[in-house]
VMD Tcl script that draws the C-alpha trace (Angstrom):
set ca {
  {39.02 45.07 -17.86}
  {36.97 45.15 -14.67}
  {33.80 45.87 -16.66}
  {34.60 42.96 -19.04}
  {35.10 40.64 -16.06}
  {31.77 41.67 -14.56}
  {29.98 41.04 -17.86}
  {31.65 37.61 -18.08}
  {30.55 36.71 -14.56}
  {26.98 37.83 -15.28}
  {26.90 35.83 -18.50}
  {28.30 32.76 -16.72}
  {25.69 33.05 -13.96}
  {22.90 33.42 -16.51}
  {24.15 30.38 -18.42}
  {24.32 28.38 -15.19}
  {20.78 29.41 -14.22}
  {19.50 28.52 -17.69}
  {21.21 25.13 -17.50}
  {19.63 24.37 -14.13}
  {16.23 25.45 -15.39}
  {16.61 23.36 -18.55}
  {17.77 20.24 -16.73}
  {16.04 17.08 -17.87}
  {15.67 13.96 -15.74}
  {14.49 10.43 -16.39}
  {13.22 8.67 -13.26}
  {13.58 4.89 -13.03}
  {10.27 3.80 -11.48}
  {10.26 0.21 -10.22}
  {7.17 -1.55 -8.86}
  {5.54 -4.90 -8.14}
  {2.43 -4.86 -10.37}
  {1.75 -5.83 -13.98}
  {0.74 -2.83 -16.07}
  {-2.90 -3.96 -16.10}
  {-3.26 -3.69 -12.30}
  {-5.08 -0.66 -10.91}
  {-2.13 1.16 -9.32}
  {-0.08 1.48 -12.55}
  {-3.02 1.76 -14.95}
  {-5.15 4.21 -12.98}
  {-2.61 6.20 -10.94}
  {1.10 5.71 -11.70}
  {1.04 5.88 -15.51}
  {-1.30 8.92 -15.56}
  {0.91 10.53 -12.87}
  {3.98 10.15 -15.09}
  {2.08 11.68 -18.01}
  {1.00 14.59 -15.81}
  {4.45 15.47 -14.51}
  {5.85 15.17 -18.05}
  {3.20 17.65 -19.23}
  {3.73 20.07 -16.33}
  {7.52 19.97 -16.79}
  {7.29 20.28 -20.59}
  {8.90 16.84 -20.84}
  {11.81 17.70 -18.57}
  {10.71 14.90 -16.19}
  {10.15 11.50 -17.75}
  {9.47 8.08 -16.24}
  {11.27 4.89 -17.17}
  {8.68 2.38 -15.95}
  {9.81 -1.02 -14.69}
  {6.61 -2.98 -13.86}
  {6.31 -6.40 -12.24}
  {9.87 -6.29 -10.82}
  {11.31 -6.13 -14.34}
  {14.20 -4.02 -13.02}
  {15.56 -6.99 -11.09}
  {15.76 -8.01 -7.47}
  {12.88 -8.98 -5.23}
  {9.90 -7.06 -3.88}
  {11.45 -7.14 -0.40}
  {14.56 -5.40 -1.75}
  {12.71 -2.39 -3.19}
  {12.87 -0.34 0.02}
  {16.67 -0.60 -0.02}
  {16.98 -0.17 -3.79}
  {15.32 3.25 -3.61}
  {17.18 4.29 -0.44}
  {20.51 3.33 -2.03}
  {19.70 4.96 -5.38}
  {19.53 1.79 -7.47}
  {15.98 2.88 -8.37}
  {14.82 6.50 -8.40}
  {11.27 5.62 -7.33}
  {9.57 2.48 -6.06}
  {6.02 1.46 -5.21}
  {5.82 -1.46 -2.82}
  {4.61 -2.74 0.56}
  {6.67 -1.89 3.66}
  {5.34 -5.14 5.15}
  {7.51 -7.14 2.75}
  {10.31 -6.38 5.23}
  {8.67 -7.31 8.57}
  {9.80 -5.20 11.51}
  {11.54 -2.61 9.32}
  {8.66 -0.09 9.50}
  {7.08 -0.76 12.90}
  {5.06 2.45 13.14}
  {3.14 1.93 9.89}
  {2.23 -1.63 10.88}
  {-0.46 -0.32 13.25}
  {-2.73 0.09 10.21}
  {-2.28 -3.60 9.39}
  {-3.74 -4.66 12.70}
  {-7.10 -6.44 12.26}
  {-10.35 -4.47 12.08}
  {-8.67 -1.08 11.74}
  {-9.98 0.19 8.38}
  {-13.49 1.09 7.17}
  {-12.41 2.05 3.65}
  {-9.17 2.71 1.82}
  {-9.52 6.44 1.19}
  {-10.19 7.43 4.81}
  {-7.48 5.10 6.10}
  {-5.01 6.42 3.51}
  {-5.71 9.99 4.63}
  {-5.20 8.84 8.21}
  {-1.92 7.05 7.58}
  {-0.43 10.03 5.74}
  {-1.06 12.27 8.76}
  {0.03 9.60 11.22}
  {3.28 8.87 9.38}
  {4.31 12.54 9.48}
  {4.30 12.23 13.28}
  {5.49 8.70 13.92}
  {7.03 7.16 10.82}
  {9.31 9.55 8.95}
  {12.47 8.39 10.75}
  {11.83 4.93 9.28}
  {12.19 6.35 5.74}
  {15.63 7.96 6.07}
  {17.17 8.26 2.60}
  {13.75 8.04 0.96}
  {11.37 10.90 0.20}
  {7.89 9.57 0.85}
  {5.58 10.63 -1.98}
  {2.53 8.65 -0.87}
  {1.53 6.08 1.70}
  {-1.84 4.36 1.54}
  {-3.84 1.19 2.13}
  {-5.89 -1.00 -0.15}
  {-9.58 -1.60 0.44}
  {-10.72 -3.96 3.19}
  {-9.48 -7.52 2.93}
  {-11.96 -10.37 3.23}
  {-11.93 -14.19 3.23}
  {-12.42 -16.05 -0.04}
  {-12.36 -19.86 -0.12}
  {-13.31 -22.94 -2.09}
  {-14.20 -25.30 0.72}
  {-17.31 -24.07 2.55}
  {-19.11 -20.88 3.65}
  {-17.58 -19.05 6.59}
  {-20.30 -17.65 8.82}
  {-18.81 -18.04 12.30}
  {-15.38 -18.20 13.89}
  {-15.77 -21.98 14.14}
  {-15.96 -22.23 10.34}
  {-12.34 -21.05 10.07}
  {-10.89 -23.98 11.96}
  {-8.67 -26.18 9.84}
  {-8.83 -24.02 6.70}
  {-5.56 -23.45 4.84}
  {-5.59 -19.76 3.93}
  {-3.00 -17.57 2.30}
  {-2.09 -14.74 4.70}
  {-0.68 -11.52 3.20}
  {0.81 -9.81 6.27}
  {2.41 -10.67 9.58}
  {-0.66 -9.48 11.46}
  {-3.12 -11.51 9.35}
  {-0.95 -14.57 9.93}
  {-1.37 -14.01 13.67}
  {-5.12 -13.40 13.28}
  {-5.85 -16.51 11.23}
  {-3.74 -18.67 13.53}
  {-5.55 -17.28 16.57}
  {-8.88 -18.12 14.95}
  {-7.92 -21.73 14.21}
  {-6.96 -21.57 10.54}
  {-3.60 -22.53 9.04}
  {-1.98 -19.34 7.72}
  {0.31 -19.89 4.73}
  {2.50 -17.21 3.20}
  {3.13 -17.21 -0.54}
  {3.29 -14.71 -3.43}
  {-0.15 -13.70 -4.69}
  {0.82 -14.95 -8.16}
  {0.75 -18.56 -6.93}
  {-2.52 -18.45 -4.99}
  {-4.97 -19.44 -7.75}
  {-2.90 -22.47 -8.73}
  {-2.51 -23.52 -5.09}
  {-6.29 -23.34 -4.53}
  {-7.00 -25.32 -7.71}
  {-4.60 -28.05 -6.52}
  {-5.93 -28.08 -2.96}
  {-2.71 -26.82 -1.41}
  {-4.77 -23.87 -0.20}
  {-8.46 -23.67 0.64}
  {-8.54 -19.94 -0.01}
  {-6.99 -16.57 0.67}
  {-7.42 -13.38 2.64}
  {-7.23 -10.57 0.07}
  {-9.11 -7.43 -1.05}
  {-11.73 -7.74 -3.80}
  {-9.60 -6.11 -6.50}
  {-7.00 -8.86 -6.30}
  {-9.40 -11.70 -7.11}
  {-10.03 -11.23 -10.85}
  {-6.54 -9.82 -11.48}
  {-4.93 -13.06 -10.29}
  {-7.67 -15.57 -11.34}
  {-8.71 -16.27 -7.76}
  {-12.43 -15.63 -8.38}
  {-12.72 -18.65 -10.66}
  {-11.03 -20.92 -8.11}
  {-13.17 -20.11 -5.07}
  {-16.90 -20.34 -4.33}
  {-17.43 -18.49 -1.06}
  {-16.70 -14.93 0.05}
  {-17.13 -13.58 3.58}
  {-17.32 -9.82 4.25}
  {-17.80 -7.70 7.34}
  {-20.79 -5.30 7.34}
  {-20.29 -1.66 6.34}
  {-20.96 -0.60 9.93}
  {-17.84 -2.48 11.07}
  {-14.23 -2.30 9.92}
  {-12.83 -4.81 7.46}
  {-10.90 -7.91 8.49}
  {-7.55 -6.35 7.56}
  {-5.73 -4.05 5.18}
  {-2.10 -3.66 4.10}
  {0.06 -0.55 3.87}
  {1.69 0.48 0.58}
  {4.25 3.18 -0.17}
  {5.53 5.30 -3.05}
  {9.04 6.52 -2.35}
  {11.75 8.50 -4.18}
  {15.47 8.42 -3.55}
  {16.12 11.49 -1.38}
  {19.42 12.36 -3.05}
  {17.79 12.20 -6.49}
  {15.05 14.54 -5.34}
  {17.59 16.90 -3.74}
  {19.53 17.06 -7.03}
  {16.56 18.48 -8.95}
  {16.25 22.21 -9.68}
  {13.63 24.03 -7.61}
  {11.00 24.15 -10.36}
  {11.10 20.37 -10.90}
  {10.99 19.75 -7.15}
  {7.87 21.89 -7.04}
  {6.20 19.72 -9.69}
  {6.98 16.56 -7.70}
  {5.77 18.20 -4.49}
  {2.39 19.35 -5.78}
  {1.74 15.90 -7.25}
  {2.51 13.97 -4.08}
  {1.65 13.87 -0.40}
  {-1.77 13.72 1.23}
  {-3.73 14.20 -2.00}
  {-1.89 11.44 -3.86}
  {-2.27 9.08 -0.88}
  {-6.02 9.73 -0.77}
  {-6.29 9.23 -4.55}
  {-4.62 5.83 -4.32}
  {-6.94 4.76 -1.51}
  {-9.99 6.00 -3.42}
  {-8.86 4.06 -6.50}
  {-8.91 0.85 -4.46}
  {-12.34 1.67 -3.02}
  {-13.69 2.14 -6.53}
  {-12.32 -1.25 -7.55}
  {-14.46 -3.16 -5.02}
  {-17.83 -3.17 -6.78}
  {-16.59 -4.31 -10.22}
  {-14.53 -7.13 -8.69}
  {-17.41 -8.20 -6.46}
  {-19.70 -8.25 -9.51}
  {-17.38 -10.75 -11.22}
  {-17.89 -13.15 -8.29}
  {-21.66 -12.62 -8.30}
  {-21.86 -13.29 -12.04}
  {-20.09 -16.60 -11.46}
  {-22.83 -17.44 -8.92}
  {-20.32 -17.47 -6.07}
  {-21.82 -17.02 -2.60}
  {-21.12 -13.67 -0.93}
  {-21.93 -13.70 2.78}
  {-21.93 -10.61 5.00}
  {-21.28 -11.37 8.66}
  {-23.99 -10.13 11.05}
  {-22.87 -7.26 13.27}
  {-22.98 -9.41 16.42}
  {-20.78 -12.10 14.86}
  {-18.37 -9.46 13.57}
  {-18.09 -8.12 17.11}
  {-17.12 -11.64 18.24}
  {-14.32 -11.63 15.69}
  {-13.16 -8.18 16.78}
  {-13.04 -9.27 20.43}
  {-11.12 -12.41 19.47}
  {-8.44 -10.27 17.80}
  {-7.62 -8.26 20.96}
  {-4.49 -10.29 21.85}
  {-2.91 -9.24 18.56}
  {-3.16 -5.59 19.61}
  {-1.63 -6.41 22.99}
  {1.23 -8.23 21.30}
  {1.90 -5.38 18.84}
  {1.90 -2.76 21.59}
  {4.35 -4.83 23.65}
  {6.64 -5.31 20.64}
  {6.87 -1.64 19.67}
  {7.19 -0.45 23.27}
  {10.31 -2.61 23.53}
  {11.65 -0.45 20.69}
  {10.92 2.72 22.63}
  {7.71 3.63 20.78}
  {4.48 4.67 22.58}
  {2.44 1.70 21.37}
  {-0.85 2.40 23.16}
  {-0.86 6.05 22.10}
  {-0.07 5.05 18.52}
  {-3.01 2.65 18.34}
  {-5.32 5.25 19.85}
  {-4.19 7.98 17.46}
  {-4.47 5.70 14.43}
  {-8.05 4.82 15.40}
  {-8.95 8.47 15.98}
  {-7.56 9.51 12.59}
  {-9.46 6.72 10.80}
  {-12.66 7.81 12.56}
  {-11.99 11.46 11.71}
  {-11.63 10.83 7.99}
  {-14.36 8.18 7.87}
  {-16.89 10.84 8.92}
  {-16.06 13.14 6.00}
}
mol new
graphics top color blue
foreach p $ca { graphics top sphere $p radius 0.5 }
foreach p [lrange $ca 0 end-1] q [lrange $ca 1 end] { graphics top cylinder $p $q radius 0.2 }
display resetview
């Protein structure tokens, strides 16, 4: 009888282990972009194919592009934390003040290119930002390529040329920057920008190159102003790819391992690199339309950088009120960007 009981326990354990190993999971992946945009087409969709292959189809993605799963973009950070969605890709900045540590990378003139800044922000977030993602396993955090000014009214070659322009501002920090420089900063979804420019509600927008053709902005503007390669871009925005922590914790060890080796620093860098590679083709679309692309001289760019200093002071004061070491955070973010920009 004792031997029979032992055999039964062994068989039950083996069956349990087999069941855990054979577990299949479908991940509900919710994000803000249409399928044709670069993040889903060049990174997310291939990522889902890769983890399906590595797991022998035990991990599958149920893709919900362009907010087709319901709710608003600002709600995605809570939807994934609360388990409504298994994974989301979104911008932390859609919930201003919720992720104060990551916002340092949205300060003006911080980023030279998306890949180096994405490498920097992954390292930085491990030190300063993880407590802001409680309930969410961070798979990647990155930035898009440098944002520039694109408008329909006139060339922008000096700070004075910004005065009076109505420009769409994508983040809280760019709103402060444009206001400081004399423009009227207007917040609106990117989907409405082209129509607003065509109707004169906006004169232009502050966005990265990739966004222009995707949302028909190129055909509604005539002038583009860039910073030189020797200087950082006007701005960038932080993006995140998160997974519900409880969902991740429920996976068997072998499926967790597949998620782990396909996320983290390497995935963050890949996303940044994908945005960098999108610049030249999008810029070419503008050039083929005979739009004017103007690169600020280094001396003028330095004037703009100096003019943005109060925004840094304001950010440091805000986060220090929350008990964060604001000055040290800015310094470390800059050092990490410099470190990865040299590679």
